[in-house]
Each structure stands twice: as C-alpha cells, then as structure tokens.
N, C-alpha and C positions, 0 to 999 in steps of 0.2 A: 507375525508381522505386527508392528506399531502402527498404527496412522498417522506418524508425521515423522520427520527427520530423514534421512539418507534412505535410498533403496541400496541394496547390496552393488549395483553397479556405480554408486555414489552419486546418483540424480535424485533430484527431491521425488519423494511420493507424491501419486498424482492427488492427494488430497489438499495438496500445498496450495494449487492452482486453485481448486475449488473453493478452498477457503478463501483465497485472495481476494477473487471475483465478489464473493459474497461481502466481505470487509470495504473493498472500492464502492459496491452500491450503497454500504452502508454511510460511507463517509461522504459519498455524494450526496445522499438524503440528509444528512446534518449539515450539510454546506447550505443547502436549500431551505433548511430550515431557520435558518437565520445565524447559524455557528460556522462559519466557513473559517474561523481561525483555530477552533476545537478540530475541526476536520482537518487541517493542514498538519496542528502539531500531532496528530494521530498518524496522519499520513507520513510525517518525516518519522514516527517512531518505527512504521512499517518498513520504509527504506533504509532506516538503521540495520535492522534485525536482517534484511534479506539481503543487502549488498555484497556480501562475501558468499551466501548460499545459495542464491538464486537470483541470477541477475536478470532473467525474464519478468520474473515478478517484481525484481525493483524497481525495473522499467517502468512497470506499469503505475505503481506507486509515486515514482518522480514525475511521470506526465502528469499524474492526477494533481501532485502538488502545485506543479507549473500550471494547469487549468484552473486552481482554486486561489492560488494567492492572489491574483487580481480583486478577488473578491473582499478579500480581508483589508484592502486599502494601503496594504503597505509594499511596496514595491521593493524587490531586491534591487541594488544599486550600482 
C-alpha cells in the first residue's frame, strides 16, 4: 500500500497526519526565524492542497495561518 493518498475506506492514510504535524512545526520555526510571510504562503498552499481531501488537516493549517498572519504586518480586512 502506498504511503500517501486515500485508504480503501476513503480516509487519509495515517502518514498524512504525521507529515502535516512535521510541516506545521517547520512553518512555525520558519516564522520564528524571521520569515513569517514565507511561512504564511506555504501554509496557504497546504490549506489549498488539503481543503477537499482532509478537512481536519486543512483546519490545522488554516488555524496556523491565522496565528502567523499578525506577524507579517498585513491584516486581512
């Protein structure tokens, strides 16, 4: 069985959650290292990629985007 993509039941393979956890940690570190805009752009791409496939993981990246956006100095309006 491949390490990515949906399982036979249509749910994401557990590796997706683990990889998302790693990516969230990396994006937080990137923002803390002075690159919040880059972190937000990447989190946005992750949101777009996960939106239809895995709403739980999408929600994690969406929440991260909302936490990081104030660090960029630009606020949605």
